[in-house]
N, C-alpha and C positions, 0 to 999 in steps of 0.2 A: 504494500500500500504506500503510495507516494507521500512524502512529508508535505504538510501544508504550510505555506508561508504566513508568518504573523503580519497582520495589517499594521504597519509601522505608524501611519498617519492616525489611524483610529486609536491605537494604544496611547500615543503621546498626547492626542487631543483630550482623551478622557482624563489622563493624569493632570493636564494643565487646567481643565475645567474644574475638577475636584479640588485642586489646590486653592481655588477661589472661595470654596465653601468653608466658612469659619476663619477666613483670613483676618489676621490682626494687623494693627498699625505698624508693627515691627516687620511685617512681611511674612511672619510665621503663620501657622495654622493652629487654631484652637477648636477642636471638635471632640470633646469628651463623650464617652459612651452615654447614649440616651439623651444627650443635649439637643436643643433645636437644630444646631448645625449638623449633628450626627444624623438626625432624622431627615434633614434636607439631602445629605449625601446618599442616604438609603433610597430616597425617592428618585434621585438622579440615576442610580444604578438600576433601579426597577425599570425606568423608562428606557434606558439603553438596552437592557436585556429583552424587554417586551418588543422593542422595535426590531429586534433580531428574531422574533418569533419564539422566544424561550418562555416557559412558564416561570413564575416567581411565587414565593411564599415566605411567610414569617412563621417560625415555630413558637412554641410557648415561652421559650427563653429569650425571644427577640432576635434569634439568628435569622439572617436574610439569605434565602436560597435562590440562586440564579440558575435555573435549570431544574430538572426533576429531583425531588428529594429521594434518597434511598428508600426502596420499598420492597415488599416480599417478592420473591421469585427472581431477584436480580442481585448481582454483586457490583456495586457502583464505585467508581473511582471519584473521590472527592478532592477538589482543588480549592484552596482558599487562603484567607488571612483575615484581616479586620479593617474597618473603615475609621474607627475612632482614633483619637490622638491624645497625647499629653497636652498640657497648656503650652502655647507658643512653640509648637513642634515644626518639623519640616514637612514637605509635601509627599513623601514617599513611604515612610514607615507604615507597614500594614496595607495601605491602600494600593500600593504597587502589586502586591500579591493578589488582591481581589480583582483588579483591572486585568491583570495577566491571566488569571483563572477564567474570567468571563471570555476573554479573547480566545483562549484554547477551547472552551466549551462551544462557542459560536462556530469555530472552524471545524472542530471534530464532529459535532452533531450533524453538520451539513453533509458528511460523508455517507451517512445511513448504512454503514457497513461494520460498525463496531460490535464486538462480541460482548462488551461490558458498557453500560451507560457511564457517562461522565458528567459531573455537575460542579458548580461553584458555590461557595458559601462565604459570607461575610459574618464572622463570629462577633457576637455582641460584647462590648465593654471589655476588650482585651487589656487595655491599659489600666483600668481602674482609677482614672484621673478624677472622676466626679463621684461615682459610686464605688466604694472602697474595695470591692471584690474584683481583682484582676482575673482575666481568663474566664469571666462569667459564662459566656456562651459556650466555649469549648468544654468547660467543666460540666455544664448541664448536658451537652451533647454526648459526652463520654460517661455520664452517669456518676460523676464524682462530686457533684454539688449537694453534699449531704445536709448542709445547714443554711438554706437560703434566708432564713429569718435573721441570720447574723449580718446580712448586708441589705437591710431594708431601707436605710436612710443614706442619702448622699451627703457629701461634705457641706453642701449648702442647705440641707434640710429637706430636699426633695425626696418623696417616698419612691422607693424602687418599684413598688406595685403600680403606681401611677405612670412612672416613666416607661415601664415595660408595656403597659396597656397602650400608651401613645404610639409605641413602636409596632404594635400589632400582636404582642405576646400576651401571656396570661400567667401571672405568678402562681395562681392556684392550681394550674395544670402543668407545672414545670416538668413533671415526670414524662410528659408527652414529648418533650424535646430530646429525650434520650434515644440514641441511635442503636439499632440492633447490629452487633458486630458481624453477624452472618450475612448482612446485606451490604457489607463494605469490602471492596477490593483492597483499597489502601487510601492514605491521605498524603498529598504532596503540597508543600508550601514554598512559594518563591518569595524572597525577601532581600532587601539591601543588607549588606554585611553589618553595618553600624560599627565597623572597626577598620583598622588600617592595613590589614594583612594582604588582601587581594591587590589593593592599589600599590602597596610597597613591593610586592612580588611580580607585578605586571601580569597577573593571571585573571582572566575575565570571569571565570566561573568557580565558585566554591561548592563543594559537596560536604554537607554537614554530617559529621560522624557522631556528635554528642551535643546535648544541650544541658547547660548547668542547672542545678536546682537552686531554689530561692526560698528564703524565709523573710517575711515582712512583719515587723513588730510595730504596733501602735503604742506610743508612750504618752502618758499624761502626767505632767509634773505640777504639783499643787503647793505653791508657796504662800506668801502673804503680801498682797498689794499694799503699798505705802508710799508716802511722799518721798520723792527722790532727794529733796533738799533737807528735810528735817529729820530723816531717819538715820541714826548713826550707822556706820558700816558694821560694827560688831552687832550681832544679834539679828541681822537681816535674814529673811527667808526668801531668797531671790530665785524664782523658778528659771529665769533666763540665764543666769550665770551657771546654774546647774546644767541647763541644756547645752551651753557652750562647752562645758567640760565633757559632756556626753558625746557631742559631735566629734571631739578629738579622740575620745576613747574608742569610738566606733572606727574612726579612720585608722587607728593603730592595730585593729584586729588582723588585717592582712599583713601588716609589717611584722607582727609577731607570729605569722604563719598559722593563724587560726582558720583562715579561709582565703579564697582567691581575691574577692573584693567585698567591701562593706561601705555603705553610704547612708548618711542622713540627707534625704532629699526633700522633705517637707517639714516646715517648722512654722507654727503659729503662736504668737504671744498675745496675752491679754493682761491689762487693758490696752497694750500697744500704744502707750502714751509717752512722749519724750521726758516728762517730769514725774513719772510714776514707776516704782519698782514692779516688775512683772509678777503677778500673782499666779498666773496659769500659763503653761506652755504645753502644746501638743506637737509631737514630732513623730516621724516614721524612721525606722531603721531597716535597711535592705541589706541582707547578707546572702552571698552567692558562692557556690562551690560545685564542682563536678562530682565530688564524693559525698554521698548522702550522710554518712556518719560524721564526717568532718563538718558538713553544713550545720547539722543540729548541735554539735559541740560548740561551734562558733556562735550560734544563736544563744545557747545557754550562757556562754561566756559574756556575751553582750548584756544579757539580763543581770548577771553578777556584777558587772562593772557599773551598770546603772544603779543598782541597789546600793553599792558601796558609795557612789558619788552623792546620791540624795541623802543617805544617812549622815554623811559628813557635813553636808550643807543644810541640814535640818529642813529638808523639803520632802514631801510625801510623793509617792509615785505609784502609778498602775501601769502594768506592762502586759500587753495582750498579743498573742500570735494571730495576726489578722488574716494572713494568707501564707500558703507554702506550696511549693511544687517540687517534685522529685527530679533529680537528674535522670536523663534518659539517653540511651543509645539509639540511633536511628537504625532502620532496617537494612541489613547488608545487601539483600537482593535488590531493594530499591536503589541503593547507592550504586550498585553495578549497572542498573538500568540507566541511571543518569549519566554515568561514565561512558556507557556505550553510545548514548545519544550524542554526547559531546564528541566522542571519537569519530563518529560518522561525519561530523562537520569539521574535524581536525581542530577542535577547540580545546585549549589547555585547561586543566582543572587542578584544584588543590583541595585536599581534605582540611576541614576546619572544625573546631569546637565553638559552638555559639555561647558567648557570655551573656546573652540576653535570653529571656524566656519568650516562648512562642506558643501559639495555639497547637502547633504540632506536638509539643511536649505533652499536652493533655490528651490529644487524640491517640498518642502511642499506647495508652492504656487499653484501647479496644481494637486497634487495627495497625498494620504495618505503616510506618511513617517515615518520611524523609524530607529534607529541605535543600533548596538550591539558593546560593548566595551570589549576588553581583557586587562589584566594588562600590564603596562609598568614597566620594571625593573628600580627601582630608581625614577619612576615617571617623567622621562625626555623624551623630544622629540625635533626635529629640531636640533639635535646635533649628531656627529658621533657615540657616544656610546649609542644611542637609541636602545632598545632591548626588546624583549619579549621571554619567553621560548618557545621552539618548541612545548611542550605539550599544552600550552595555545593557540598558533597559530593554531594548528590543531583542538582544541576544539572549538575555535571561528568559524572556517570555518565550522565545523560540525553543530553548532547552526544556522549559516546562511542557510546552505543547508536544515536542518530539518525544519526550519521555512518556507523556500521557498516551500518545498514539501507540507507542510500542506496547504499553501495558494493556490497552483496551482493544487492540486489533485482533486478538486471538483468545479463545476461551482457555480457562485454566487458572490455577492459582500461582502466586509468586513462588519462584524456586531459586 
């Protein structure tokens, strides 16, 4: 069966138009999961898919399906990623994978000769930037969202129930979003690298061999708000100075070989006044490692350091494990399929470990999973100047489509 060419103009047009949805004054994109901008992006993708004659649907978790949902009697190849972003993000993280997945489904479906159906999905709330449960959609789809009540309120107070309903989902029927592993052939995800390796090595395609695990802690520090000028330094209960020390203690975890990376990425102080001692601080701690045991030891050490700091600074603290994901190895047979697709076009590849979490990590619990990376200019992501060259974007989409064609063009399971 001949390989189908990716429609370069259509692919790049869609990425350009989606980058305008949620665009901020800085030139970045702010499109948190279930926000109005996210819903607008979903509507855009629905129009594009339906204009190509594809069916669309939203499941109970709010996942958007562009093409037929997996159903009894078939083993479907699922391609996808997410449309939501962090605050002031770049234009490619997640959305590139969804746009490329739709492109592949459009082209392959037109062949009418596939032994396995192929479909695209935009998983809901992968980033957790507004509603604090990251990987919401893929956790629900893989049957791993055991406590949805733990994520019922967004950082701005919006109810998850209402947000999901606006997206077309139903929190009360969340179990209906769970996919049957027997109806899945595999899951493939295309993504920008978000790191410097491919660009540094001048290699256009990365084949992901593993994805690191992650533990996210939510920390609340309770001190005593007081006047900044009239309160003597001795005896203060300053939640913000405790937070400052915690930030540095978390930064030291990788230095001390507890884990690969650790970050405090979100911090809110109250009353947040220039002449008032902070009485309350909320922050997040993000710990990542490719070894599951090491990951949880590092998270435990982070908690111990926090407890030691707040005790010494006479501040109270609560520390909750808000989210976690296990490290996963990608499927060896799928990696071989990607490598073979690249070899047919004489495209160099490089094995990579992903330091970022992805929906593929969640889907690995129920089906063979693999990821393709393309270079990131400057190795950066989650910032407005996130970028990948058009040629690399098109090549990555072609590799996704070529691999999907090879997997779906004949009956049988992966070997």
